[in-house]
C-alpha positions in Angstrom: 12.7 -64.2 86.9 11.4 -66.9 84.6 13.7 -68.1 81.9 13.3 -66.8 78.4 11.8 -69.4 76.1 13.3 -70.4 72.8 10.4 -69.0 70.8 10.9 -68.3 67.1 8.2 -66.1 65.5 7.4 -66.7 61.8 5.6 -64.2 59.6 4.3 -65.8 56.4 1.1 -64.0 55.5 -2.1 -64.7 57.4 -1.2 -66.2 60.8 -4.1 -68.7 60.7 -2.6 -70.2 57.5 0.9 -70.2 59.1 -0.6 -71.9 62.1 -2.3 -74.6 60.0 0.9 -75.4 58.1 3.1 -75.6 61.2 0.6 -77.4 63.5 -0.6 -79.8 60.9 1.8 -80.3 58.1 5.1 -79.8 59.9 3.9 -82.0 62.8 3.1 -84.7 60.2 6.8 -84.6 59.1 8.1 -84.3 62.6 5.6 -85.8 65.1 5.5 -84.1 68.6 8.0 -81.4 67.5 5.8 -78.5 68.5 5.6 -77.6 72.2 3.4 -74.6 71.6 2.2 -72.4 68.6 0.4 -69.2 69.2 -0.7 -66.5 66.8 0.1 -62.9 67.4 1.8 -59.8 66.1 5.5 -58.7 66.1 7.2 -55.5 65.0 10.9 -55.1 64.1 10.6 -51.5 65.6 11.5 -51.5 69.3 9.4 -48.3 69.7 6.3 -50.0 68.3 2.8 -49.7 69.6 2.2 -52.1 72.5 -0.7 -54.6 72.2 -2.3 -53.3 69.0 -5.7 -54.6 68.1 -6.2 -56.7 64.9 -8.0 -53.7 63.3 -5.0 -51.4 64.1 -2.5 -53.9 62.7 -4.6 -54.3 59.5 -4.6 -50.5 59.0 -0.9 -50.8 58.1 0.1 -48.0 60.5 1.6 -50.0 63.4 4.4 -51.8 61.6 3.4 -55.1 63.0 3.4 -58.4 61.1 1.1 -61.4 61.8 3.2 -64.1 63.2 3.1 -67.6 64.7 5.1 -67.9 67.9 6.6 -71.4 67.8 8.3 -73.2 70.7 9.8 -76.5 69.7 10.1 -79.5 72.1 13.6 -80.0 70.7 15.1 -76.5 70.1 18.3 -78.0 68.7 20.0 -76.5 65.7 18.8 -79.4 63.5 15.2 -79.0 64.4 15.2 -75.2 64.1 16.8 -75.7 60.6 14.0 -78.1 59.7 11.3 -75.6 60.9 12.9 -72.8 58.9 13.3 -74.8 55.7 9.6 -75.8 56.0 8.7 -72.1 56.6 10.3 -71.3 53.2 8.3 -74.1 51.5 4.8 -73.0 52.3 5.1 -69.3 51.5 6.8 -66.9 49.0 9.2 -64.6 50.8 9.8 -62.7 47.6 6.4 -61.0 47.4 6.6 -57.8 49.3 3.9 -57.5 52.0 1.7 -60.1 50.3 0.9 -63.8 50.3 -1.6 -64.9 47.7 -4.7 -62.7 47.9 -3.7 -61.3 51.3 -2.0 -57.9 50.8 -0.7 -55.4 53.4 2.2 -54.8 55.6 0.9 -57.2 58.2 1.5 -60.1 55.7 5.2 -59.5 55.3 7.6 -62.5 55.4 9.6 -62.3 58.6 11.6 -64.3 61.1 11.9 -62.9 64.6 14.4 -64.8 66.8 14.8 -65.1 70.6 18.6 -65.5 70.7 21.8 -65.2 68.7 21.9 -69.0 68.0 18.5 -68.8 66.3 19.7 -65.7 64.3 22.7 -67.6 63.1 20.6 -70.6 62.1 18.1 -68.4 60.3 20.9 -66.7 58.3 22.4 -70.1 57.5 19.1 -71.4 56.2 18.5 -68.3 54.1 22.0 -68.5 52.6 21.5 -72.2 51.9 18.2 -71.6 50.0 19.2 -68.6 48.0 
């Protein structure tokens, strides 16, 4: 069985915009920090539809959010904190299911974690910024 990767999935509106901010702007601040970054969909519902199409997600009926799956070269607490602080700089998490002109449930602000350590770090960063 292959090991589980330390991927953190970020929902911040349109996933192409999220990808641009992370691949370009975050990498300028922290060169070579991103091992991989791939757009996709995530749902907080474990009974969600498997492998929905873009059209299905945009219908608002699947419960999925557009996300960027990010794997860091250095998944230490410090670097994950930097990524999450940056995440809160480039989008507005207070607008329900919307970022700018993009509106719909697929544009929700969300953080999906791979492990308990990431969950603790995300909660710490949220508490720090509130």
